[in-house]
MIFIGU-585805 format. One record per atom (N, C-alpha, C): x, y, z. Coordinates in steps of 0.001 Angstrom, whole numbers. Each point is the difference from the previous one (the first is absolute). Layout:
N
r xx:X, yy:Y, zz:Z;
...
// end
This chain:
72
r xx:88416, yy:99492, zz:87203;
r xx:966, yy:1257, zz:260;
r xx:503, yy:798, zz:-1417;
r xx:-421, yy:1169, zz:-650;
r xx:119, yy:511, zz:-798;
r xx:1876, yy:192, zz:-613;
r xx:40, yy:-128, zz:-931;
r xx:1299, yy:-69, zz:-1102;
r xx:1145, yy:1339, zz:1292;
r xx:-949, yy:1160, zz:-265;
r xx:862, yy:1133, zz:425;
r xx:370, yy:169, zz:1445;
r xx:-708, yy:-712, zz:775;
r xx:-37, yy:-82, zz:1517;
r xx:1403, yy:-1358, zz:190;
r xx:-298, yy:-1181, zz:-545;
r xx:1196, yy:-912, zz:-173;
r xx:1346, yy:685, zz:-938;
r xx:-63, yy:1000, zz:-372;
r xx:1140, yy:483, zz:-1124;
r xx:648, yy:1235, zz:1386;
r xx:-800, yy:773, zz:1073;
r xx:229, yy:626, zz:430;
r xx:902, yy:-1027, zz:1279;
r xx:-251, yy:-1497, zz:700;
r xx:275, yy:-671, zz:1064;
r xx:1319, yy:-228, zz:-877;
r xx:87, yy:-853, zz:-1226;
r xx:1105, yy:-264, zz:-692;
r xx:1443, yy:991, zz:-108;
r xx:-692, yy:1312, zz:480;
r xx:1224, yy:1410, zz:-292;
r xx:310, yy:296, zz:1548;
r xx:-419, yy:-671, zz:444;
r xx:520, yy:-121, zz:1319;
r xx:-596, yy:1398, zz:1275;
r xx:-1596, yy:530, zz:-692;
r xx:-424, yy:764, zz:1509;
r xx:-264, yy:-977, zz:599;
r xx:-202, yy:-1289, zz:259;
r xx:-573, yy:-332, zz:1143;
r xx:1038, yy:-1228, zz:2;
r xx:1759, yy:-156, zz:484;
r xx:736, yy:-1132, zz:165;
r xx:-269, yy:-1512, zz:509;
r xx:-922, yy:596, zz:1146;
r xx:-467, yy:-1343, zz:529;
r xx:-1120, yy:-1203, zz:-953;
r xx:133, yy:729, zz:-623;
r xx:-1651, yy:-679, zz:-780;
r xx:401, yy:-142, zz:-1310;
r xx:-350, yy:-1340, zz:-461;
r xx:241, yy:9, zz:-1654;
r xx:-1289, yy:-434, zz:-433;
r xx:-1170, yy:-563, zz:750;
r xx:-1252, yy:212, zz:-481;
r xx:-1111, yy:180, zz:1123;
r xx:-676, yy:1295, zz:162;
r xx:-872, yy:399, zz:998;
r xx:-1327, yy:-483, zz:-605;
r xx:-1019, yy:-640, zz:1029;
r xx:-965, yy:346, zz:-706;
r xx:-988, yy:1255, zz:870;
r xx:-1577, yy:750, zz:-334;
r xx:-123, yy:1654, zz:569;
r xx:-363, yy:-1228, zz:1920;
r xx:-45, yy:-1116, zz:109;
r xx:-643, yy:-78, zz:1139;
r xx:1364, yy:-131, zz:888;
r xx:1434, yy:-486, zz:-445;
r xx:838, yy:-402, zz:406;
r xx:655, yy:1572, zz:447;
r xx:-102, yy:859, zz:-1352;
r xx:521, yy:1484, zz:479;
r xx:-777, yy:474, zz:1277;
r xx:-1287, yy:-239, zz:165;
r xx:-972, yy:327, zz:926;
r xx:469, yy:-300, zz:1448;
r xx:254, yy:-1490, zz:-230;
r xx:333, yy:-410, zz:946;
r xx:1355, yy:799, zz:719;
r xx:1243, yy:122, zz:-833;
r xx:980, yy:793, zz:17;
r xx:-53, yy:1370, zz:998;
r xx:-1121, yy:587, zz:-463;
r xx:-256, yy:1482, zz:194;
r xx:-435, yy:-24, zz:1501;
r xx:-760, yy:-846, zz:187;
r xx:-660, yy:-99, zz:1839;
r xx:846, yy:-832, zz:147;
r xx:1134, yy:-466, zz:-231;
r xx:873, yy:-605, zz:1343;
r xx:1049, yy:1298, zz:188;
r xx:605, yy:189, zz:-959;
r xx:610, yy:1241, zz:32;
r xx:-329, yy:1747, zz:1033;
r xx:-1275, yy:-228, zz:-553;
r xx:-420, yy:1693, zz:730;
r xx:-390, yy:-962, zz:1592;
r xx:-92, yy:-1038, zz:282;
r xx:-734, yy:-216, zz:828;
r xx:1447, yy:-240, zz:1194;
r xx:644, yy:-151, zz:-201;
r xx:1479, yy:45, zz:341;
r xx:745, yy:1210, zz:-229;
r xx:-664, yy:1106, zz:-291;
r xx:402, yy:1259, zz:331;
r xx:982, yy:311, zz:-991;
r xx:276, yy:-647, zz:-1387;
r xx:619, yy:243, zz:-1052;
r xx:-612, yy:845, zz:-595;
r xx:488, yy:1277, zz:-1034;
r xx:-719, yy:595, zz:-1029;
r xx:-100, yy:227, zz:-1155;
r xx:1124, yy:-878, zz:-100;
r xx:971, yy:-180, zz:-1320;
r xx:-1438, yy:-1035, zz:-1007;
r xx:-959, yy:671, zz:-222;
r xx:-840, yy:-1205, zz:-364;
r xx:-869, yy:992, zz:-1551;
r xx:957, yy:1128, zz:-183;
r xx:-635, yy:871, zz:-1419;
r xx:34, yy:-849, zz:-1177;
r xx:1054, yy:-725, zz:-35;
r xx:386, yy:-441, zz:-1114;
r xx:-1475, yy:-1152, zz:-299;
r xx:190, yy:-292, zz:453;
r xx:-1374, yy:-1277, zz:69;
r xx:-1328, yy:677, zz:174;
r xx:-425, yy:924, zz:431;
r xx:-1504, yy:665, zz:-443;
r xx:-38, yy:237, zz:-474;
r xx:1045, yy:1223, zz:-638;
r xx:-464, yy:586, zz:-1417;
r xx:479, yy:-956, zz:-1400;
r xx:543, yy:-1286, zz:453;
r xx:276, yy:-1150, zz:-1134;
r xx:-1251, yy:-444, zz:-329;
r xx:-677, yy:-704, zz:1444;
r xx:-1395, yy:-619, zz:-291;
r xx:-1093, yy:1220, zz:275;
r xx:-38, yy:1064, zz:-83;
r xx:-803, yy:979, zz:77;
r xx:-1234, yy:-523, zz:1328;
r xx:589, yy:-439, zz:903;
r xx:-1069, yy:-718, zz:1462;
r xx:-1007, yy:1769, zz:630;
r xx:-485, yy:-257, zz:134;
r xx:-1309, yy:1148, zz:640;
r xx:495, yy:52, zz:1625;
r xx:-448, yy:1116, zz:469;
r xx:-366, yy:-282, zz:2203;
r xx:-825, yy:-1205, zz:165;
r xx:-973, yy:-35, zz:-785;
r xx:-172, yy:-1341, zz:-81;
r xx:-314, yy:-884, zz:176;
r xx:607, yy:-860, zz:-1249;
r xx:1201, yy:-718, zz:264;
r xx:1046, yy:-846, zz:1044;
r xx:961, yy:1664, zz:622;
r xx:401, yy:-898, zz:483;
r xx:-436, yy:-229, zz:1417;
r xx:-1264, yy:831, zz:211;
r xx:-236, yy:-100, zz:1376;
r xx:-496, yy:-938, zz:141;
r xx:-1205, yy:-637, zz:-1035;
r xx:-410, yy:-1049, zz:324;
r xx:679, yy:-1122, zz:34;
r xx:1420, yy:57, zz:-635;
r xx:983, yy:-1559, zz:141;
r xx:1052, yy:108, zz:1313;
r xx:-795, yy:910, zz:1160;
r xx:491, yy:-268, zz:1280;
r xx:664, yy:1223, zz:146;
r xx:846, yy:1328, zz:-1057;
r xx:893, yy:540, zz:933;
r xx:-1283, yy:1229, zz:894;
r xx:866, yy:850, zz:843;
r xx:-203, yy:717, zz:851;
r xx:-717, yy:1323, zz:114;
r xx:-1081, yy:566, zz:104;
r xx:-451, yy:799, zz:-418;
r xx:1542, yy:1208, zz:-150;
r xx:180, yy:197, zz:1200;
r xx:1175, yy:1529, zz:-209;
r xx:1314, yy:-473, zz:-876;
r xx:290, yy:-1505, zz:-170;
r xx:948, yy:-113, zz:-989;
r xx:-349, yy:227, zz:-1707;
r xx:-1155, yy:-179, zz:-71;
r xx:-528, yy:481, zz:-1382;
r xx:-89, yy:1615, zz:-384;
r xx:-725, yy:792, zz:1479;
r xx:533, yy:1294, zz:-422;
r xx:1259, yy:548, zz:228;
r xx:1006, yy:-666, zz:-129;
r xx:946, yy:712, zz:361;
r xx:637, yy:-265, zz:-1569;
r xx:-710, yy:-1119, zz:-518;
r xx:347, yy:-112, zz:-1754;
r xx:-666, yy:553, zz:-823;
r xx:-1071, yy:1246, zz:593;
r xx:-1103, yy:-275, zz:-635;
r xx:204, yy:1602, zz:-828;
r xx:684, yy:722, zz:-427;
r xx:729, yy:563, zz:-923;
r xx:100, yy:-686, zz:-1343;
r xx:85, yy:-1232, zz:81;
r xx:751, yy:-853, zz:-1205;
r xx:-1051, yy:-1009, zz:-1014;
r xx:-1564, yy:-17, zz:1167;
r xx:-726, yy:-999, zz:-159;
r xx:-835, yy:911, zz:-950;
r xx:-667, yy:-910, zz:-851;
r xx:-1506, yy:-97, zz:-853;
r xx:-759, yy:332, zz:997;
// end
């Protein structure tokens, strides 16, 4: 994880995580989307996930289409 992401996490953008790998962030995004929680914008934009990455990790197509406006 780069310095800027560490700094952003340290400043409180995601208060629940002190260190977060890309894979852990992707797992969190998929879990939240599958539970119907659309509050994943910060993680998706911070790590720059694409729709393909999120779909391959196990999210449903409908959930990914719902957040399509922020995906790369």
